[in-house]
C-alpha positions in Angstrom: 36.5 54.6 49.2 34.7 51.3 48.4 32.3 53.1 46.0 35.1 54.9 44.3 37.1 51.7 43.9 34.0 49.9 42.5 33.4 52.7 40.1 37.0 52.6 38.9 36.8 48.9 38.5 33.6 49.2 36.4 35.1 51.9 34.3 38.2 49.9 33.6 36.2 46.8 32.8 33.9 48.7 30.5 36.9 50.1 28.7 38.3 46.7 28.1 35.0 45.3 27.1 34.5 47.9 24.4 38.1 47.5 23.1 37.3 43.8 22.6 34.5 44.8 20.3 30.8 44.5 20.5 29.8 41.1 19.1 26.3 40.1 18.8 23.5 39.8 21.3 22.6 36.2 20.6 19.3 34.4 20.7 19.9 31.1 22.3 17.6 28.1 22.6 20.1 25.4 23.9 21.0 25.2 27.6 24.0 27.4 28.4 27.1 25.6 29.6 28.5 26.4 33.1 29.9 29.8 33.6 33.4 28.4 34.3 33.3 26.6 31.0 32.2 29.7 29.1 34.9 31.8 30.7 37.6 29.2 29.8 36.4 28.9 26.2 36.0 32.6 25.6 39.1 33.7 27.4 40.3 37.0 25.7 43.7 37.1 24.1 46.0 40.1 24.3 45.2 42.7 21.6 47.3 42.5 18.4 50.3 44.7 18.4 50.1 45.2 14.6 49.8 48.8 13.4 46.3 50.1 12.9 45.0 51.3 9.6 44.8 55.1 9.2 41.5 55.9 10.9 38.8 57.8 9.2 37.5 60.9 11.0 35.2 59.9 13.9 31.6 61.0 13.7 30.9 64.4 15.1 29.4 64.6 18.5 27.9 68.0 17.9 24.2 68.0 18.0 22.4 70.9 16.3 18.9 70.4 17.7 17.5 69.4 21.1 14.6 67.1 21.8 13.7 65.3 25.0 14.6 61.9 23.7 17.8 63.1 22.1 18.9 64.7 25.4 18.0 61.5 27.2 20.1 59.5 24.9 23.1 61.8 25.4 22.7 61.8 29.1 22.7 57.9 29.2 25.7 57.8 26.9 27.7 60.1 29.1 27.5 63.1 26.7 26.4 66.5 27.8 22.8 67.4 27.0 22.4 70.2 24.5 22.6 73.8 25.8 19.5 74.8 27.7 18.2 71.2 28.1 16.3 70.5 31.4 18.7 67.5 31.8 21.7 69.8 32.2 21.1 69.9 36.0 21.2 66.1 36.2 24.6 66.1 34.4 26.1 68.1 37.3 26.1 65.1 39.6 29.6 63.9 40.2 28.5 60.3 39.7 27.2 61.2 36.2 30.6 62.8 35.5 32.3 59.6 36.5 30.0 57.7 34.1 30.8 60.2 31.3 34.6 59.8 31.8 34.3 56.0 31.7 32.2 56.1 28.6 34.5 58.6 26.9 37.6 56.5 27.5 35.9 53.3 26.4 34.4 54.6 23.2 37.6 56.4 22.3 39.5 53.1 22.5 36.7 51.4 20.6 37.0 54.0 17.9 40.7 53.5 17.5 40.8 49.7 17.5 37.5 48.8 15.8 35.2 51.4 14.3 37.8 53.4 12.3 39.0 50.2 10.7 35.5 49.0 10.0 34.6 52.2 8.2 37.6 51.7 6.0 36.5 48.1 5.3 33.0 49.3 4.6 34.0 52.0 2.1 36.2 49.5 0.2 33.9 46.4 0.3 30.4 47.0 1.6 29.5 50.5 0.3 29.4 49.4 -3.4 27.0 46.6 -2.4 24.5 48.9 -0.7 23.9 50.8 -3.9 21.5 48.0 -4.7 19.5 48.5 -1.4 19.5 51.0 1.4 18.0 48.5 3.9 19.9 46.7 6.6 18.2 43.7 8.2 20.1 42.5 11.3 18.3 39.6 12.9 19.6 38.0 16.1 21.1 41.4 16.8 19.6 42.4 20.1 20.4 46.1 20.7 23.6 46.1 18.6 22.9 49.1 16.4 26.6 50.0 16.7 27.7 47.3 14.2 24.8 47.8 11.9 25.7 51.4 11.6 29.4 50.7 11.3 29.0 48.1 8.5 26.0 49.6 6.8 26.1 53.3 7.5 25.0 54.0 3.9 21.6 52.4 4.6 18.6 54.5 5.6 16.5 51.8 7.2 17.7 49.4 9.8 15.7 46.4 11.3 17.0 44.9 14.5 15.5 41.9 16.3 15.9 40.0 19.6 14.0 38.3 22.4 14.4 41.2 24.7 11.7 43.8 25.1 11.6 47.5 24.0 10.1 49.1 27.0 9.1 52.8 27.1 11.7 55.3 28.1 10.3 57.3 31.1 10.8 61.0 31.7 14.3 61.2 33.2 13.3 64.3 35.1 10.6 62.4 37.1 12.7 59.3 37.6 14.0 59.0 41.2 17.7 60.1 41.3 18.9 56.9 42.9 17.1 54.8 40.2 18.5 57.0 37.4 22.1 56.7 38.7 21.5 53.0 39.1 20.5 52.8 35.4 23.8 54.5 34.4 25.7 51.9 36.4 23.6 49.1 34.9 24.5 50.3 31.4 28.1 49.9 32.3 27.5 46.5 33.8 25.5 45.4 30.8 28.4 46.3 28.5 30.9 44.8 30.9 29.5 41.3 30.3 31.2 41.4 27.0 34.5 41.1 28.8 33.9 37.5 29.9 31.7 36.2 27.1 32.4 38.3 24.0 28.6 38.2 23.4 25.4 38.6 25.4 23.5 35.5 26.4 19.7 36.1 26.2 19.2 35.1 29.8 21.9 37.6 31.0 20.5 40.4 28.8 17.0 39.9 30.2 18.3 40.1 33.8 20.6 43.1 33.1 17.9 45.1 31.2 15.1 44.4 33.7 17.2 45.3 36.8 17.3 49.0 36.2 14.6 51.7 36.2 15.0 52.0 32.4 14.2 48.5 31.2 14.6 46.7 27.9 17.0 47.3 25.0 16.2 50.9 24.1 18.7 52.5 26.6 21.6 50.6 25.0 20.4 51.4 21.4 20.1 55.1 22.4 23.6 55.0 23.8 25.0 53.6 20.6 23.1 56.2 18.5 24.3 59.1 20.7 27.9 57.9 20.7 27.9 57.6 16.9 26.7 61.2 16.5 23.1 60.6 15.6 20.4 63.2 16.4 17.3 61.3 17.6 14.1 62.9 16.7 11.5 60.5 18.0 10.8 57.1 19.4 7.4 55.5 18.5 6.2 52.4 20.3 4.7 50.1 17.7 3.8 46.5 16.9 3.2 44.3 13.8 0.2 42.3 12.8 0.6 38.9 11.1 0.8 40.5 7.7 3.7 42.7 8.8 1.7 45.9 8.9 2.6 48.5 11.6 0.2 49.1 14.4 0.3 52.1 16.6 1.1 51.1 20.2 2.4 47.8 21.5 -0.8 45.9 21.0 0.3 43.2 18.5 2.1 40.0 19.2 5.4 41.4 17.6 6.1 44.5 19.6 8.9 47.0 19.2 9.9 50.6 18.5 10.7 52.8 15.6 13.5 55.4 16.2 13.7 58.3 13.7 17.0 60.0 13.7 19.2 62.3 11.6 22.6 61.0 10.5 24.7 64.2 10.2 27.4 62.2 8.2 24.8 61.4 5.5 22.8 64.6 6.0 19.6 62.6 5.9 16.8 61.3 8.2 16.8 57.6 8.8 14.8 55.0 10.7 15.8 52.1 12.9 13.3 49.5 14.0 13.7 47.0 16.8 11.2 44.1 17.2 10.9 41.5 20.0 10.3 38.3 18.1 11.1 34.6 18.3 12.5 33.4 14.9 12.2 29.7 15.4 10.1 27.8 12.8 7.2 27.1 15.2 7.0 30.7 16.3 7.1 32.1 12.7 4.5 29.7 11.7 2.2 31.2 14.3 3.1 34.8 13.5 5.4 35.6 10.5 4.8 39.4 11.0 8.5 40.4 11.3 9.4 38.5 8.1 6.4 40.1 6.2 7.5 43.5 7.5 11.1 43.0 6.2 9.7 41.7 2.9 7.6 44.9 2.5 10.8 47.0 2.7 12.1 45.3 -0.5 15.4 43.5 -1.0 17.8 44.2 1.9 21.4 43.8 3.0 21.6 41.2 5.8 24.0 41.2 8.7 24.6 38.2 10.9 27.1 38.2 13.7 27.6 35.8 16.7 24.2 34.2 15.9 24.7 31.1 18.0 24.8 28.9 14.8 21.0 28.8 15.0 20.8 29.0 11.2 22.9 25.8 10.9 20.1 23.7 12.6 16.7 22.4 11.6 14.6 24.7 13.8 15.4 28.0 12.0 14.9 27.0 8.3 12.1 29.5 7.7 14.2 32.6 8.6 17.2 31.1 6.8 15.3 30.6 3.6 13.8 34.1 4.0 17.2 35.7 4.2 18.5 33.8 1.2 15.5 34.9 -0.8 15.2 38.5 0.4 18.9 39.5 0.6 20.9 41.3 -2.1 23.9 40.7 0.2 24.8 38.9 3.4 27.7 39.9 5.6 28.4 37.3 8.2 30.8 35.4 10.3 30.7 31.6 10.2 27.9 31.5 12.9 25.4 32.8 10.3 24.1 30.9 7.2 26.3 27.9 6.4 28.5 28.4 3.3 26.9 25.5 1.4 23.6 27.4 1.0 25.3 30.1 -1.0 25.3 28.2 -4.3 27.7 29.5 -7.1 24.8 29.9 -9.5 23.2 32.6 -7.3 25.9 34.1 -5.1 29.4 35.5 -5.4 31.4 35.0 -2.2 34.3 37.0 -0.9 36.3 35.9 2.2 38.2 38.0 4.7 40.3 37.0 7.7 40.8 33.4 8.5 38.7 30.3 9.2 40.0 28.0 12.0 36.6 26.7 13.0 34.1 27.7 15.8 35.1 28.2 19.4 34.9 25.1 21.5 31.4 26.0 22.7 30.2 25.5 19.1 32.7 22.9 17.9 29.9 20.8 16.3 29.3 23.4 13.7 32.7 23.1 12.0 32.4 23.6 8.2 34.9 21.5 6.1 33.6 23.1 2.9 34.2 26.6 4.3 37.7 25.6 5.2 38.3 24.5 1.6 36.9 27.7 0.3 39.3 29.7 2.5 42.2 27.6 1.4 41.3 27.9 -2.3 41.0 31.7 -2.1 43.3 34.5 -1.0 41.4 36.2 1.8 42.3 39.7 2.8 43.4 40.1 6.3 41.1 41.9 8.8 42.2 44.9 10.8 39.3 44.5 13.3 37.8 41.6 15.3 34.3 40.2 14.4 32.1 37.6 16.0 33.0 35.1 18.6 36.6 35.0 17.6 37.0 38.7 18.2 40.8 38.8 17.6 41.4 40.1 14.1 43.9 37.4 13.4 41.3 34.7 14.1 38.1 36.4 12.9 36.0 35.0 10.0 34.1 37.4 7.7 32.1 36.5 4.6 30.4 38.8 2.1 27.9 37.0 -0.1 26.5 39.1 -3.0 23.5 37.9 -5.0 24.1 37.6 -8.8 21.8 39.5 -11.1 
C-alpha cells in the first residue's frame, strides 16, 4: 500500500509539474537561498481559467523504424517499444505500466496547456525568423530539448549546454531490473522538482541525475525527444577541442553527445548536440571550444529561458557578446540578455506578455528601460507560461531580430 501511495503521489506531482511548464535548467554561480525562501518566492499560482487557443495537432507518436537507442528512449518515456523490440518484455512489468500512465497523463496536460499554444505562437512569430537560419543555440539550457523543439521546430540543428554531464546510456537489457526501475522513478522525481522551483538548480540536477543507474542529462533529453515523436537514429559521444572541432569520444575538455534523429513532422533528419561547458569569462578564456563550434555552424537563432540573470553581470560578458554577434534572432525572457544591449540600429524588438520585474529571488535585476519599452508598445498577450514567471498573465517574452 505504501508503495502504491507513493507512486500515486509521484504521478500526481509529475503531472502538476509538467502542467506548470518546463522552464530552464539554470547554470548558477551564486549561493542558493534557503529552500524555504525558494519555495515561498516561487509558490505556484492557480492556472488561468482563460480559454485555450485552438491547439494544433500533437506530434505523432507512431515510430516507423526501430533502433536500440530509439526503443530505449521510448521505454524511458513511458511509450511502448516498437513491435518486436527486445525491450518489449521489460515493458510488461506493472511498475513500468504505472510509469507509462503517469507520463501519459502529464504530457497530455502539458500538450493542452503549453505546447499546442507554443506551436501557434511559433508559426505566427518565430517561423518567419528561422528562414534566415536553421540553427538553434540554447545555452544555459541543461537537457531542455522540449522548449527548443517547441519554439524552433523548424530548425535542423540544435545546440544545448549545461554544467551537467552527458554520460553513456547503458544497454537496458543488461541493466539490473531494480536499477532500471529506479531510473524510471528518478526521471519522475527529476521532473517533479519543477513543482517547487519552476526551474532546476544545478546542484539539484547533479544530485538527481547521478542518483540513478542511467546518469547525466541524456535520459531526460531522450524522454523529451520520444514524447515529441522523434525517431532517434544514433547517439555519438563526442568532445570539442579549443578550436571547436569535433573529436570522437569524450577525450576533450568540452564533452558531450550528438543525437541524430528523424523529425516526422518535418520529414527530415536533424541533429541535437549537448555539451558540458562552463560559460563564465574565465572558463571560456581557457577553452572557448563551445563558442567556436557554434560559430562554425553559422548565424543562429538563440533561445534564453530562466538563465539566472547571468548575462546581466560582469562574469559572462564573453558569451553575451558572442550571442549578440552570432545571432540572427534572440528569443528570451527578461533573465537573458538585458534589453539595453539590443540597440535600435541593429535590432528590431517585439514584446509579448507583460513585464512586472523579476521574481523576488532576482529582484536586483529589475530593468527600468524594459518596463518603459513595454509601456510604450502594445505587447500581445501570451497563451502559455515562459520562464520564472510561468503564469501566462505574468510571463515576459522578447523576440529580438537582427536588422540586415
